[in-house]
GUNU-386940 format. One record per residue (C-alpha): residue number from 0; x, y, z. Coordinates in Angstrom, 3 decimals. Layout:
REM GUNU-386940
> NUM  X  Y  Z $
...
REM end
This chain:
REM GUNU-386940
> 0  92.371  123.464  98.673 $
> 1  91.108  125.315  95.564 $
> 2  92.764  124.079  92.475 $
> 3  91.473  126.358  89.585 $
> 4  94.158  128.675  88.249 $
> 5  97.059  127.046  90.289 $
> 6  99.678  124.520  88.826 $
> 7  100.646  120.959  89.288 $
> 8  103.540  118.665  88.267 $
> 9  102.925  114.995  87.484 $
> 10  106.114  112.999  87.106 $
> 11  105.547  109.969  85.022 $
> 12  102.736  112.017  83.395 $
> 13  102.739  110.068  80.274 $
> 14  102.214  106.683  81.960 $
> 15  98.826  105.114  82.665 $
> 16  98.327  106.505  86.234 $
> 17  100.205  109.677  85.543 $
> 18  98.173  110.410  82.391 $
> 19  94.919  110.013  84.440 $
> 20  96.249  112.490  87.063 $
> 21  97.151  114.862  84.344 $
> 22  93.721  114.715  82.717 $
> 23  91.845  114.984  86.006 $
> 24  93.836  117.959  87.327 $
> 25  93.581  119.836  83.920 $
> 26  89.881  119.221  83.916 $
> 27  89.687  120.602  87.448 $
> 28  91.107  123.980  86.160 $
> 29  94.887  123.430  87.020 $
> 30  97.810  124.119  84.676 $
> 31  99.634  120.891  84.489 $
> 32  103.265  120.097  83.683 $
> 33  103.593  116.617  82.284 $
> 34  106.971  115.565  83.448 $
> 35  108.406  112.311  81.782 $
> 36  111.217  111.037  79.868 $
> 37  108.908  109.868  76.926 $
> 38  109.324  112.943  74.843 $
> 39  107.010  111.948  72.034 $
> 40  104.212  110.828  74.114 $
> 41  104.501  113.829  76.354 $
> 42  104.346  116.306  73.520 $
> 43  101.388  114.347  72.033 $
> 44  99.437  114.530  75.381 $
> 45  100.108  118.221  75.846 $
> 46  98.991  118.899  72.233 $
> 47  95.781  116.881  72.890 $
> 48  94.849  118.591  76.198 $
> 49  95.644  122.117  74.974 $
> 50  96.932  125.212  76.708 $
> 51  96.280  124.057  80.267 $
> 52  99.278  121.531  79.885 $
> 53  102.879  121.703  79.015 $
> 54  105.469  118.885  78.609 $
> 55  108.874  119.087  80.248 $
> 56  111.384  116.334  79.918 $
> 57  111.820  115.246  83.571 $
> 58  113.907  112.532  85.111 $
> 59  112.996  112.061  88.687 $
> 60  116.587  111.345  89.711 $
> 61  117.957  114.555  88.003 $
> 62  117.763  117.712  90.041 $
> 63  118.192  120.020  86.784 $
> 64  115.224  118.606  84.982 $
> 65  112.968  118.669  88.059 $
> 66  114.036  122.293  88.499 $
> 67  112.985  122.878  84.722 $
> 68  109.550  121.397  85.555 $
> 69  109.078  123.473  88.727 $
> 70  109.969  126.711  86.729 $
> 71  107.517  125.863  83.966 $
> 72  104.820  125.248  86.514 $
> 73  105.438  128.382  88.644 $
> 74  105.184  130.413  85.483 $
> 75  101.655  129.163  84.792 $
> 76  100.423  129.677  88.356 $
> 77  101.387  129.030  91.895 $
> 78  102.567  125.390  92.326 $
> 79  100.120  123.576  94.628 $
> 80  100.213  119.869  93.663 $
> 81  103.085  117.440  92.946 $
> 82  102.185  114.023  92.037 $
> 83  104.843  111.319  91.810 $
> 84  103.533  108.597  89.328 $
> 85  106.718  107.754  87.465 $
> 86  107.509  104.021  87.115 $
> 87  110.348  102.190  85.642 $
> 88  111.682  98.582  85.439 $
> 89  111.851  96.809  88.761 $
> 90  114.309  94.175  89.334 $
> 91  112.641  90.821  89.970 $
> 92  114.272  87.901  91.803 $
> 93  114.522  85.997  95.094 $
> 94  117.055  86.954  97.604 $
> 95  118.604  83.566  96.836 $
> 96  117.815  82.092  93.527 $
> 97  117.002  78.354  92.894 $
> 98  120.587  77.917  91.837 $
> 99  121.822  79.095  95.140 $
> 100  123.223  82.468  93.925 $
> 101  122.362  85.754  95.779 $
> 102  120.328  88.296  94.057 $
> 103  122.627  90.872  92.374 $
> 104  122.878  94.169  94.122 $
> 105  122.948  96.194  90.931 $
> 106  119.228  95.617  90.166 $
> 107  118.216  96.282  93.768 $
> 108  120.032  99.520  93.818 $
> 109  118.527  100.614  90.503 $
> 110  115.009  99.765  91.737 $
> 111  115.425  101.806  94.938 $
> 112  117.025  104.624  92.962 $
> 113  114.121  105.253  90.742 $
> 114  111.078  104.347  92.798 $
> 115  112.247  105.479  96.232 $
> 116  115.050  107.999  95.728 $
> 117  113.523  109.509  92.791 $
> 118  110.235  109.943  94.640 $
> 119  112.144  111.608  97.491 $
> 120  113.980  113.794  95.056 $
> 121  110.663  115.140  93.592 $
> 122  109.289  115.608  97.027 $
> 123  112.163  117.610  98.436 $
> 124  112.377  119.926  95.473 $
> 125  108.709  120.668  94.795 $
> 126  108.115  120.990  98.528 $
> 127  110.893  123.697  98.794 $
> 128  109.253  125.542  95.907 $
> 129  105.922  125.343  97.551 $
> 130  107.275  126.458  100.852 $
> 131  108.639  129.617  99.247 $
> 132  105.422  130.579  97.788 $
> 133  102.514  132.656  99.184 $
> 134  99.699  130.518  100.789 $
> 135  96.355  130.533  99.270 $
> 136  93.308  132.260  101.023 $
> 137  92.903  129.359  103.342 $
> 138  96.558  129.196  104.289 $
> 139  97.479  126.295  102.151 $
> 140  100.661  125.973  100.118 $
> 141  100.399  122.572  98.577 $
> 142  100.187  118.915  98.634 $
> 143  102.596  116.028  97.643 $
> 144  100.808  112.988  96.313 $
> 145  103.200  109.843  96.119 $
> 146  102.493  106.557  94.617 $
> 147  103.258  103.275  96.337 $
> 148  101.734  99.788  95.790 $
> 149  100.061  97.338  97.970 $
> 150  103.313  95.374  97.285 $
> 151  104.658  97.551  100.059 $
> 152  102.410  95.597  102.524 $
> 153  102.190  92.129  100.912 $
> 154  105.091  91.810  98.396 $
> 155  104.999  88.591  96.422 $
> 156  107.842  86.153  95.991 $
> 157  110.486  87.741  93.708 $
> 158  109.325  91.340  94.530 $
> 159  111.929  92.186  97.282 $
> 160  113.350  95.157  95.459 $
> 161  110.078  96.599  94.482 $
> 162  108.513  96.064  97.802 $
> 163  111.394  97.676  99.719 $
> 164  111.192  100.682  97.327 $
> 165  107.453  101.068  97.833 $
> 166  107.494  100.293  101.469 $
> 167  110.007  103.201  101.662 $
> 168  107.522  105.421  99.837 $
> 169  104.936  104.529  102.459 $
> 170  107.187  105.098  105.326 $
> 171  108.091  108.517  104.143 $
> 172  104.493  109.673  104.119 $
> 173  103.977  110.484  107.781 $
> 174  107.370  111.924  108.231 $
> 175  106.898  114.142  105.307 $
> 176  103.569  115.381  106.561 $
> 177  105.182  116.158  109.869 $
> 178  108.085  117.796  108.420 $
> 179  106.160  119.954  106.062 $
> 180  103.332  121.003  108.479 $
> 181  104.978  124.280  109.453 $
> 182  104.862  125.304  105.743 $
> 183  101.260  124.222  105.325 $
> 184  102.068  121.435  102.865 $
> 185  100.567  118.055  103.089 $
> 186  101.736  114.689  101.897 $
> 187  99.434  111.720  101.080 $
> 188  100.387  108.504  99.470 $
> 189  98.222  106.222  97.229 $
> 190  98.913  102.513  97.184 $
> 191  97.240  101.027  94.033 $
> 192  96.392  97.332  93.572 $
> 193  96.364  95.915  90.100 $
> 194  95.456  98.806  87.883 $
> 195  95.199  98.249  84.215 $
> 196  97.699  100.369  82.299 $
> 197  99.553  100.066  78.963 $
> 198  102.423  98.670  81.011 $
> 199  100.687  95.288  80.828 $
> 200  101.333  95.087  77.123 $
> 201  98.120  93.187  76.449 $
> 202  94.483  93.795  75.975 $
> 203  92.314  94.893  78.945 $
> 204  90.154  91.790  78.389 $
> 205  93.195  89.537  78.671 $
> 206  94.548  91.225  81.688 $
> 207  91.069  91.208  83.296 $
> 208  90.741  87.474  82.760 $
> 209  94.209  86.771  84.342 $
> 210  94.103  89.190  87.315 $
> 211  90.713  90.782  87.659 $
> 212  88.898  87.709  89.328 $
> 213  91.341  87.923  92.278 $
> 214  89.824  91.185  93.433 $
> 215  86.962  90.757  96.014 $
> 216  84.833  93.704  94.719 $
> 217  84.582  95.056  92.201 $
> 218  85.966  91.880  90.640 $
> 219  88.043  93.692  88.063 $
> 220  91.262  95.466  87.676 $
> 221  91.507  99.121  88.783 $
> 222  91.073  101.857  86.200 $
> 223  93.539  104.787  85.883 $
> 224  90.695  107.211  86.140 $
> 225  90.047  106.052  89.563 $
> 226  93.527  106.860  90.507 $
> 227  93.224  110.285  88.918 $
> 228  89.916  110.899  90.794 $
> 229  91.583  110.024  94.028 $
> 230  94.500  112.470  93.228 $
> 231  91.935  115.256  92.731 $
> 232  90.147  114.447  95.991 $
> 233  93.302  114.365  97.977 $
> 234  94.299  117.729  96.606 $
> 235  91.002  119.274  97.528 $
> 236  90.469  117.638  100.842 $
> 237  92.745  119.572  103.206 $
> 238  92.229  116.976  106.107 $
> 239  93.673  114.235  104.268 $
> 240  97.413  114.267  105.344 $
> 241  100.047  111.770  106.382 $
> 242  98.044  108.879  105.141 $
> 243  98.463  105.960  102.721 $
> 244  95.323  105.126  100.951 $
> 245  94.890  101.676  99.392 $
> 246  93.156  101.726  96.084 $
> 247  92.705  97.980  95.510 $
> 248  89.034  96.693  95.672 $
> 249  90.011  94.959  98.887 $
> 250  92.728  92.886  97.200 $
> 251  95.542  91.352  99.216 $
> 252  98.428  89.886  97.474 $
> 253  99.088  86.203  97.934 $
> 254  102.656  84.908  97.970 $
> 255  102.534  84.220  94.216 $
REM end
């Protein structure tokens, strides 16, 4: 799929992975809507990158704000790419704590609401907009790129809510690809391992010393730019569809 001159939406576009996707797609010639709830960071990123980007306050769980992002993207060019890279605070805890108490349901529900239900909400609304558009010269209407985690496959102790949410994102991928095939819309999921982003709230050197050595090769944490490059490749490679791609340097999470 040719990207130049068409538009994209990146939810979580101010975060480490989302920021990298925004930069990569803009550099590829797309008009990119930075969708995020961090207004100041979003406006600053749009100002830095220039007239190929625009910031729209976007909450993945809110239909109206997603609709505004879609309208903004469609005004710039045909919407061809939607990247779900939004994050949030995931509830941590064992199903039964050391004191014998069950994990509270509220945190579990909130984690699923943002990571899983929010992702589905972006998928369904952007896919509907793509389906109503004219296809490109090769018959493509667009691609949805979702973000899971290798915790979907090897969730660690205390990650039950996060693993459930990310496992749901993985499970939706093949179904979405099949559902959307009549509309010439693809769906591909990226499952990152340990990627260094500002969310770690420490220096890259400290994070590398703590987690990088666990990665077989290369023995370092992943870089957001590697995620961004994969987003672009997925968008451009029409035969990538219905698949979850691990981006983890062959890392497999251990129980702890």
